[in-house]
TORPA-4810 file (N, C-alpha, C, O; in nm, 3 decimals):
<nodes>
NODE_1_-1.382_-0.449_-3.582_-1.514_-0.502_-3.550_-1.608_-0.490_-3.667_-1.723_-0.532_-3.660_X
NODE_2_-1.558_-0.433_-3.779_-1.648_-0.423_-3.895_-1.720_-0.291_-3.898_-1.680_-0.193_-3.835_X
NODE_3_-1.828_-0.290_-3.975_-1.907_-0.166_-3.987_-1.990_-0.143_-3.864_-2.055_-0.233_-3.812_X
NODE_4_-1.988_-0.019_-3.820_-2.071_0.020_-3.704_-2.182_0.114_-3.754_-2.187_0.151_-3.871_X
NODE_5_-2.267_0.150_-3.665_-2.374_0.244_-3.698_-2.314_0.375_-3.750_-2.376_0.443_-3.833_X
NODE_6_-2.196_0.411_-3.702_-2.135_0.535_-3.752_-2.106_0.525_-3.901_-2.133_0.618_-3.977_X
NODE_7_-2.050_0.412_-3.943_-2.014_0.396_-4.085_-2.141_0.382_-4.172_-2.137_0.403_-4.293_X
NODE_8_-2.251_0.345_-4.110_-2.381_0.336_-4.180_-2.459_0.466_-4.174_-2.569_0.476_-4.228_X
NODE_9_-2.400_0.568_-4.108_-2.466_0.698_-4.099_-2.578_0.708_-3.998_-2.660_0.799_-4.006_X
NODE_10_-2.583_0.615_-3.902_-2.688_0.615_-3.801_-2.654_0.707_-3.685_-2.541_0.702_-3.635_X
NODE_11_-2.746_0.788_-3.641_-2.719_0.871_-3.521_-2.737_0.789_-3.394_-2.823_0.701_-3.387_X
NODE_12_-2.655_0.818_-3.295_-2.664_0.751_-3.168_-2.794_0.794_-3.095_-2.827_0.912_-3.087_X
NODE_13_-2.865_0.695_-3.044_-2.984_0.727_-2.965_-2.947_0.727_-2.816_-2.983_0.817_-2.741_X
NODE_14_-2.874_0.619_-2.777_-2.844_0.605_-2.634_-2.732_0.505_-2.613_-2.721_0.406_-2.686_X
NODE_15_-2.651_0.530_-2.513_-2.551_0.432_-2.465_-2.620_0.354_-2.355_-2.661_0.411_-2.253_X
NODE_16_-2.633_0.224_-2.375_-2.708_0.141_-2.276_-2.619_0.076_-2.172_-2.665_0.046_-2.061_X
NODE_17_-2.493_0.054_-2.204_-2.403_-0.012_-2.109_-2.263_-0.017_-2.162_-2.234_0.032_-2.271_X
NODE_18_-2.175_-0.076_-2.083_-2.035_-0.090_-2.120_-1.986_-0.226_-2.075_-2.034_-0.281_-1.975_X
NODE_19_-1.889_-0.281_-2.149_-1.834_-0.411_-2.115_-1.693_-0.420_-2.169_-1.659_-0.356_-2.268_X
NODE_20_-1.612_-0.500_-2.103_-1.477_-0.529_-2.156_-1.479_-0.666_-2.220_-1.513_-0.766_-2.155_X
NODE_21_-1.443_-0.671_-2.345_-1.435_-0.796_-2.419_-1.292_-0.809_-2.472_-1.243_-0.722_-2.544_X
NODE_22_-1.227_-0.916_-2.434_-1.085_-0.940_-2.468_-1.001_-0.815_-2.444_-0.918_-0.777_-2.526_X
NODE_23_-1.023_-0.753_-2.329_-0.944_-0.639_-2.287_-0.981_-0.505_-2.348_-0.922_-0.403_-2.313_X
NODE_24_-1.077_-0.503_-2.438_-1.116_-0.377_-2.503_-1.251_-0.332_-2.443_-1.344_-0.411_-2.431_X
NODE_25_-1.258_-0.202_-2.407_-1.383_-0.146_-2.356_-1.478_-0.121_-2.473_-1.441_-0.057_-2.572_X
NODE_26_-1.599_-0.172_-2.460_-1.701_-0.155_-2.564_-1.825_-0.095_-2.501_-1.856_-0.123_-2.385_X
NODE_27_-1.896_-0.012_-2.577_-2.024_0.040_-2.534_-2.136_-0.032_-2.609_-2.125_-0.059_-2.729_X
NODE_28_-2.243_-0.061_-2.538_-2.363_-0.119_-2.601_-2.448_0.000_-2.647_-2.495_0.080_-2.566_X
NODE_29_-2.466_0.009_-2.777_-2.527_0.127_-2.838_-2.665_0.093_-2.895_-2.685_-0.013_-2.955_X
NODE_30_-2.758_0.187_-2.875_-2.888_0.185_-2.943_-2.884_0.299_-3.042_-2.867_0.416_-3.005_X
NODE_31_-2.901_0.264_-3.170_-2.902_0.364_-3.277_-3.043_0.410_-3.305_-3.138_0.334_-3.288_X
NODE_32_-3.059_0.535_-3.348_-3.192_0.582_-3.389_-3.230_0.513_-3.520_-3.144_0.489_-3.605_X
NODE_33_-3.354_0.482_-3.535_-3.410_0.423_-3.658_-3.355_0.280_-3.681_-3.352_0.233_-3.795_X
NODE_34_-3.311_0.213_-3.576_-3.255_0.078_-3.589_-3.295_-0.005_-3.465_-3.279_0.042_-3.352_X
NODE_35_-3.344_-0.122_-3.484_-3.389_-0.205_-3.372_-3.278_-0.287_-3.308_-3.291_-0.335_-3.196_X
NODE_36_-3.168_-0.304_-3.382_-3.057_-0.387_-3.330_-2.964_-0.307_-3.243_-2.933_-0.191_-3.271_X
NODE_37_-2.919_-0.371_-3.135_-2.818_-0.311_-3.049_-2.682_-0.353_-3.099_-2.669_-0.456_-3.166_X
NODE_38_-2.578_-0.272_-3.066_-2.447_-0.301_-3.119_-2.340_-0.268_-3.015_-2.347_-0.167_-2.945_X
NODE_39_-2.241_-0.355_-3.006_-2.121_-0.326_-2.924_-2.021_-0.252_-3.011_-1.978_-0.301_-3.115_X
NODE_40_-1.984_-0.132_-2.965_-1.894_-0.046_-3.043_-1.775_-0.011_-2.954_-1.792_0.021_-2.836_X
NODE_41_-1.654_-0.018_-3.011_-1.535_0.021_-2.931_-1.550_0.161_-2.870_-1.591_0.256_-2.937_X
NODE_42_-1.515_0.170_-2.740_-1.529_0.296_-2.668_-1.454_0.408_-2.738_-1.500_0.522_-2.741_X
NODE_43_-1.339_0.376_-2.793_-1.259_0.480_-2.861_-1.338_0.545_-2.974_-1.332_0.667_-2.991_X
NODE_44_-1.413_0.465_-3.050_-1.494_0.518_-3.158_-1.609_0.601_-3.107_-1.640_0.706_-3.164_X
NODE_45_-1.674_0.555_-3.003_-1.786_0.630_-2.946_-1.737_0.762_-2.889_-1.800_0.866_-2.907_X
NODE_46_-1.621_0.759_-2.819_-1.563_0.882_-2.764_-1.534_0.984_-2.874_-1.552_1.104_-2.853_X
NODE_47_-1.489_0.940_-2.990_-1.458_1.030_-3.100_-1.582_1.096_-3.157_-1.580_1.214_-3.193_X
NODE_48_-1.691_1.020_-3.166_-1.813_1.070_-3.230_-1.914_1.133_-3.134_-1.986_1.226_-3.172_X
NODE_49_-1.919_1.083_-3.009_-2.023_1.129_-2.915_-1.965_1.152_-2.776_-2.006_1.090_-2.678_X
NODE_50_-1.868_1.243_-2.770_-1.798_1.270_-2.643_-1.893_1.308_-2.532_-1.882_1.256_-2.421_X
NODE_51_-1.988_1.398_-2.558_-2.078_1.445_-2.454_-2.165_1.331_-2.401_-2.189_1.324_-2.281_X
NODE_52_-2.213_1.243_-2.487_-2.297_1.134_-2.445_-2.221_1.034_-2.360_-2.277_0.974_-2.268_X
NODE_53_-2.090_1.015_-2.391_-2.006_0.929_-2.308_-1.989_0.990_-2.169_-1.998_0.920_-2.068_X
NODE_54_-1.965_1.119_-2.163_-1.952_1.188_-2.033_-2.081_1.172_-1.952_-2.077_1.140_-1.833_X
NODE_55_-2.195_1.195_-2.016_-2.324_1.181_-1.947_-2.347_1.038_-1.900_-2.402_1.017_-1.792_X
NODE_56_-2.306_0.940_-1.978_-2.320_0.801_-1.940_-2.246_0.773_-1.810_-2.300_0.713_-1.717_X
NODE_57_-2.122_0.819_-1.803_-2.041_0.800_-1.681_-2.097_0.881_-1.563_-2.102_0.832_-1.450_X
NODE_58_-2.137_1.004_-1.590_-2.191_1.089_-1.481_-2.313_1.028_-1.413_-2.331_1.039_-1.292_X
NODE_59_-2.397_0.964_-1.494_-2.517_0.901_-1.436_-2.486_0.780_-1.350_-2.567_0.741_-1.266_X
NODE_60_-2.368_0.720_-1.370_-2.336_0.596_-1.303_-2.227_0.609_-1.196_-2.204_0.515_-1.120_X
NODE_61_-2.164_0.723_-1.190_-2.054_0.739_-1.097_-2.107_0.742_-0.952_-2.209_0.804_-0.922_X
NODE_62_-2.035_0.675_-0.865_-2.073_0.673_-0.725_-1.952_0.721_-0.643_-1.843_0.664_-0.650_X
NODE_63_-1.976_0.825_-0.568_-1.870_0.876_-0.481_-1.892_0.823_-0.341_-2.002_0.832_-0.285_X
NODE_64_-1.788_0.770_-0.288_-1.791_0.729_-0.145_-1.682_0.810_-0.077_-1.565_0.803_-0.114_X
NODE_65_-1.721_0.885_0.021_-1.620_0.966_0.090_-1.638_0.956_0.240_-1.749_0.954_0.294_X
NODE_66_-1.526_0.950_0.302_-1.523_0.953_0.449_-1.428_1.066_0.484_-1.313_1.069_0.440_X
NODE_67_-1.479_1.157_0.564_-1.396_1.268_0.603_-1.336_1.237_0.739_-1.403_1.191_0.831_X
NODE_68_-1.207_1.263_0.747_-1.137_1.245_0.873_-1.103_1.383_0.923_-1.037_1.461_0.855_X
NODE_69_-1.148_1.413_1.041_-1.120_1.543_1.102_-0.998_1.525_1.190_-0.996_1.443_1.282_X
NODE_70_-0.897_1.603_1.159_-0.775_1.599_1.238_-0.775_1.719_1.327_-0.775_1.833_1.281_X
NODE_71_-0.773_1.692_1.458_-0.773_1.800_1.557_-0.630_1.845_1.580_-0.541_1.763_1.603_X
NODE_72_-0.609_1.973_1.573_-0.478_2.028_1.601_-0.452_2.017_1.751_-0.532_2.063_1.833_X
NODE_73_-0.340_1.957_1.786_-0.309_1.936_1.927_-0.162_1.970_1.948_-0.072_1.905_1.894_X
NODE_74_-0.140_2.076_2.027_-0.003_2.121_2.052_0.080_2.020_2.127_0.203_2.030_2.128_X
NODE_75_0.018_1.921_2.189_0.093_1.819_2.264_0.138_1.703_2.177_0.196_1.606_2.226_X
NODE_76_0.110_1.712_2.048_0.150_1.605_1.955_0.302_1.601_1.946_0.364_1.699_1.905_X
NODE_77_0.362_1.489_1.985_0.509_1.481_1.986_0.570_1.485_1.844_0.689_1.513_1.829_X
NODE_78_0.490_1.458_1.744_0.539_1.458_1.605_0.531_1.594_1.539_0.580_1.613_1.428_X
NODE_79_0.469_1.686_1.607_0.450_1.819_1.553_0.560_1.912_1.602_0.591_1.915_1.721_X
NODE_80_0.617_1.988_1.511_0.722_2.079_1.545_0.661_2.206_1.608_0.557_2.254_1.562_X
NODE_81_0.725_2.259_1.711_0.679_2.381_1.776_0.740_2.504_1.714_0.715_2.616_1.759_X
NODE_82_0.821_2.486_1.610_0.884_2.600_1.545_0.786_2.669_1.452_0.704_2.605_1.386_X
NODE_83_0.795_2.800_1.447_0.706_2.878_1.360_0.788_2.942_1.251_0.733_3.012_1.166_X
</nodes>
């Protein structure tokens, strides 16, 4: 992808988003002291800013859970009575 902010010595300010382009995951990056945004391969961002990548995902993760309560029933024909 050419030179990124990392190769120019720019510190990461913020990960703004993520996108898949031609099968490759890219992060949309805002660099400190730079007005231009840049798409950077996720692999490169993970190598340089692991904690920021984790925080990016943590802020966006959505857990959906449904708990199923299974009542123990001795009359269940599929349950073995052996102890």
